[in-house]
C-alpha positions in Angstrom: -3.8 0.7 -8.9 -3.8 2.6 -12.6 -3.1 -0.3 -14.8 -5.8 -2.4 -12.9 -8.4 0.6 -13.0 -7.5 0.9 -17.3 -7.8 -3.0 -17.6 -11.4 -2.5 -16.0 -12.6 0.6 -18.4 -11.3 -1.0 -21.6 -13.3 -4.1 -20.5 -16.4 -2.1 -20.5 -15.2 -0.8 -23.6 -14.8 -4.3 -25.1 -11.3 -4.4 -25.2 -10.6 -8.1 -24.1 -6.5 -7.6 -23.6 -5.9 -6.8 -19.9 -2.8 -4.2 -19.3 -2.1 -5.5 -15.7 1.3 -7.3 -15.4 0.9 -10.9 -14.2 2.9 -12.0 -10.9 5.7 -13.4 -11.3 5.7 -12.0 -15.5 9.9 -11.5 -15.1 10.2 -15.3 -14.1 7.6 -16.4 -16.9 9.3 -14.4 -19.6 12.6 -16.0 -18.6 11.2 -19.6 -18.9 10.3 -19.0 -22.5 6.5 -17.9 -22.2 5.2 -15.8 -24.7 2.5 -14.9 -26.6 1.2 -18.4 -25.8 1.3 -18.1 -22.0 -0.7 -14.7 -22.5 -3.3 -16.3 -24.5 -3.8 -19.3 -22.1 -4.3 -17.2 -19.1 -6.7 -15.4 -21.3 -8.8 -18.3 -21.9 -8.6 -20.0 -18.4 -9.7 -16.7 -17.0 -12.6 -16.3 -19.5 -13.3 -19.9 -19.0 -13.7 -19.4 -15.2 -15.4 -16.1 -15.1 -17.8 -17.7 -18.1 -19.0 -20.6 -16.4 -18.7 -19.5 -12.9 -16.1 -22.1 -12.1 -14.7 -20.1 -9.3 -16.5 -21.2 -6.0 -16.0 -24.6 -7.7 -11.9 -24.2 -7.8 -12.3 -22.5 -4.2 -14.1 -25.4 -2.8 -11.5 -28.4 -4.6 -8.3 -26.2 -4.1 -7.8 -26.3 -0.2 -6.4 -22.9 1.6 -3.6 -25.0 2.4 -2.5 -25.2 -1.0 -3.1 -21.6 -2.0 -1.4 -20.2 1.0 2.1 -21.4 -0.1 1.7 -19.8 -3.3 1.0 -16.5 -2.5 3.6 -16.7 0.1 6.3 -17.7 -2.7 4.9 -14.8 -5.1 5.6 -12.3 -2.3 9.1 -13.8 -1.8 9.4 -13.4 -5.7 8.1 -9.9 -6.1 10.1 -8.7 -3.2 13.3 -10.2 -4.7 12.3 -8.9 -8.5 12.1 -5.3 -6.7 15.5 -5.5 -4.8 17.1 -7.0 -7.7 16.0 -4.5 -10.2 16.0 -1.4 -8.1 19.3 0.8 -8.2 21.5 0.3 -5.0 21.4 3.3 -4.4 17.5 3.4 -4.4 16.9 0.3 -2.2 16.3 2.3 1.2 13.2 3.5 -0.5 12.0 0.3 -0.9 11.9 -0.1 2.9 10.8 2.9 3.7 7.6 2.7 1.6 6.7 -0.4 3.7 6.7 1.8 7.1 2.9 2.4 6.5 1.7 -0.9 5.5 3.7 -2.7 8.2 1.5 0.1 10.5 -1.6 -0.6 8.7 -1.3 -4.4 9.1 -0.7 -3.9 13.2 -3.5 -2.2 12.9 -5.5 -4.3 11.6 -4.6 -7.0 13.7 -5.0 -5.0 16.9 -8.6 -3.7 15.7 -9.4 -7.7 14.8 -8.2 -8.9 18.2 -10.3 -6.7 20.0 -13.2 -6.8 17.7 -13.2 -10.9 18.5 -13.7 -10.6 22.4 -16.5 -7.6 21.9 -14.8 -4.1 22.2 -12.6 -2.0 20.1 -10.0 0.8 20.5 -12.2 3.4 21.6 -13.4 1.8 24.6 -10.3 0.4 25.6 -8.7 3.7 24.6 -5.0 4.1 24.0 -3.0 4.5 27.6 -4.4 0.6 28.1 -2.7 -0.1 24.9 0.5 1.8 25.8 0.9 0.5 28.9 1.2 -3.1 27.5 4.1 -1.7 24.9 1.2 -1.4 21.7 1.5 2.5 21.5 -1.7 2.1 19.1 -1.7 6.2 18.6 1.6 5.6 16.5 0.5 2.6 14.8 -2.9 4.0 14.2 -1.6 7.4 12.1 0.8 5.8 10.6 -1.1 2.8 9.2 -4.2 5.2 7.9 -3.9 6.0 4.5 -1.3 3.6 3.4 -2.1 3.1 -0.2 -1.5 7.0 -0.3 1.2 7.8 2.4 3.7 5.0 1.0 4.4 6.1 -2.1 4.2 9.6 -0.8 7.0 8.9 1.6 8.9 7.0 -1.4 8.8 9.9 -3.4 10.1 11.9 -0.5 12.8 9.4 0.1 14.0 8.9 -3.5 14.0 12.8 -4.3 16.3 13.3 -1.4 18.6 10.5 -2.7 18.6 11.8 -6.2 19.3 15.1 -5.0 15.9 16.4 -6.6 15.1 19.3 -3.9 12.3 20.9 -5.6 10.3 17.8 -6.4 10.7 16.8 -2.9 9.4 20.0 -1.5 6.4 19.6 -3.9 5.7 16.1 -2.7 6.3 17.1 1.3 3.9 19.9 1.1 1.1 17.8 -1.3 1.5 15.4 1.9 0.9 18.0 4.2 -2.1 19.1 2.4 -3.7 15.3 2.5 -2.4 14.9 6.3 -5.0 18.2 7.0 -8.0 17.1 5.1 -7.4 13.7 7.2 -6.8 11.7 3.4 -4.0 10.5 5.1 -3.0 9.5 8.7 -6.2 9.6 9.9 -9.1 7.3 10.4 -11.5 9.1 8.0 -11.3 12.8 5.9 -12.5 15.6 7.4 -11.3 19.1 9.1 -9.4 18.8 12.2 -11.7 19.7 15.0 -9.2 22.4 16.1 -6.6 24.5 14.9 -4.1 22.9 17.6 -1.1 21.5 16.6 -2.1 18.6 19.5 -4.3 17.9 16.4 -2.9 14.7 14.3 -4.2 17.2 11.1 -2.5 19.7 12.2 0.3 18.0 13.5 1.4 16.1 10.3 0.8 19.3 8.4 3.2 20.9 10.1 6.0 18.1 9.8 5.5 17.8 6.4 5.6 21.4 6.0 9.1 20.9 7.6 10.1 18.7 5.4 9.4 20.8 2.5 11.2 23.4 4.1 14.1 21.3 4.5 14.1 20.8 0.6 13.7 24.2 -0.2 16.8 25.1 1.9 18.6 22.5 0.3 
């Protein structure tokens, strides 16, 4: 996200060169792609944007042809991350995926209920729990996944690499973000009541316990 942001800031200042890495960049380099590949991408994207061809391309190319490409990109990216990551650090990849899986499940539940004219607030958590869909856990784990995912990954990597001080700092940071509802909450904000039953306070205590464990180490 920082790389994409830098690309946009650079574009506003007249820089024509993006810093975002292409999907499949490693595979393209292995096939011998060099500066010509980058120039071809730049010229193509410039022409598409200049002449408004994106709508035309989307109307000509069917979604059935685009979807397999996206799946292939996902497989290649996942394979590359596993291949390039040191073996001892592999658990971090999967730990960091948990919030995103919950985020996806959360979207599925909300969209399904919206399709039948209702929402989770009207249905309530109990019917979902009885049906085997533990929405409270899915919701709190999935909310704020863009931030909680790297935080979980950092906690895991500092535990694996035996860096307890850094792990304690990240644990405390995650606790503060949880308390203010930046992660594990539907919207940011202070807790409604300062009790352990409140999600904000519960996650604050949980992350602080992680930080204390790191400090004890």
